[in-house]
C-alpha positions as CSV (number, residue, x, y, z in Angstrom):
1,M,-9.7,-7.0,5.0
2,M,-8.6,-7.0,8.6
3,L,-11.1,-6.6,11.5
4,G,-13.8,-5.3,9.1
5,L,-11.4,-2.3,8.1
6,P,-10.2,-1.8,4.4
7,K,-6.6,-2.9,3.7
8,C,-5.4,0.6,3.6
9,C,-6.4,1.2,7.2
10,M,-3.6,0.3,9.6
11,T,-4.1,-0.8,13.1
12,A,-1.3,-0.7,15.7
13,G,-1.0,-4.6,15.5
14,R,-0.8,-4.4,11.7
15,R,1.9,-1.7,11.7
16,T,3.9,-3.8,14.3
17,Q,3.6,-6.8,12.1
18,I,4.8,-4.9,9.1
19,L,7.6,-3.2,11.1
20,A,8.8,-6.5,12.2
21,T,10.1,-7.0,8.7
22,K,10.2,-3.5,7.1
23,N,11.4,-0.1,8.0
24,I,8.5,2.6,8.1
25,P,9.9,6.1,8.8
26,D,8.3,7.6,12.0
27,H,6.9,10.5,10.1
28,V,4.7,8.2,7.8
29,P,1.1,8.2,9.3
30,D,-0.3,4.6,9.7
31,S,-3.3,5.7,7.4
32,A,-0.7,6.1,4.5
33,V,1.0,2.7,4.9
34,F,0.0,0.1,2.4
35,D,1.9,-3.2,1.9
36,F,2.4,-3.4,-1.9
37,D,5.2,-4.9,-3.9
38,I,5.3,-3.5,-7.4
39,Y,7.5,-6.4,-8.5
40,G,5.5,-9.3,-7.1
41,D,2.1,-8.2,-5.8
42,E,-0.7,-10.7,-6.2
43,R,-2.9,-8.0,-7.6
44,L,-0.6,-7.6,-10.6
45,G,-1.6,-10.0,-13.5
46,D,-1.3,-10.1,-17.2
47,N,-3.9,-7.3,-17.6
48,L,-2.3,-4.0,-16.5
49,H,-5.6,-2.0,-16.5
50,E,-7.5,-4.7,-14.3
51,S,-4.5,-5.0,-12.0
52,Y,-4.4,-1.4,-11.2
53,E,-8.2,-1.3,-10.8
54,S,-7.7,-3.8,-8.1
55,L,-5.0,-1.7,-6.4
56,H,-7.2,1.4,-6.5
57,A,-10.0,-0.5,-4.9
58,D,-7.7,-1.7,-2.1
59,A,-5.0,1.1,-1.5
60,P,-5.2,4.8,-0.8
61,D,-4.6,7.0,-3.8
62,I,-1.2,8.0,-2.3
63,F,0.6,5.6,0.1
64,Y,3.8,4.5,1.4
65,T,4.8,0.9,0.9
66,P,7.8,-0.5,3.0
67,R,8.5,-3.0,0.1
68,N,11.7,-2.6,-2.1
69,G,13.4,-0.3,0.4
70,G,10.3,1.8,1.1
71,H,8.9,4.3,-1.2
72,W,5.8,6.6,-1.9
73,M,3.1,5.5,-4.6
74,V,0.8,7.8,-6.4
75,T,-1.8,5.8,-8.3
76,R,-4.1,8.4,-9.7
77,F,-3.2,10.8,-12.6
78,D,-5.0,13.7,-11.1
79,H,-2.4,13.7,-8.2
80,I,0.4,13.6,-10.5
81,A,-0.6,16.2,-13.3
């Protein structure tokens, strides 16, 4: 958490911090940016289901991550099917 806000909520300072090392396109709203590395995020452990439960608790259902070149993530089946 940052300043009492959920991790998914970006403040101008947090966006600036991520922008310092990552490229976030201008059309991506701050509320959709979530710093997640699918290959090395601390939430991902040996139990896949528990790991993604943790991600669901922390991140928006659909978000943009600047990691690994930047990409969108959809974490809920209902948004895909």
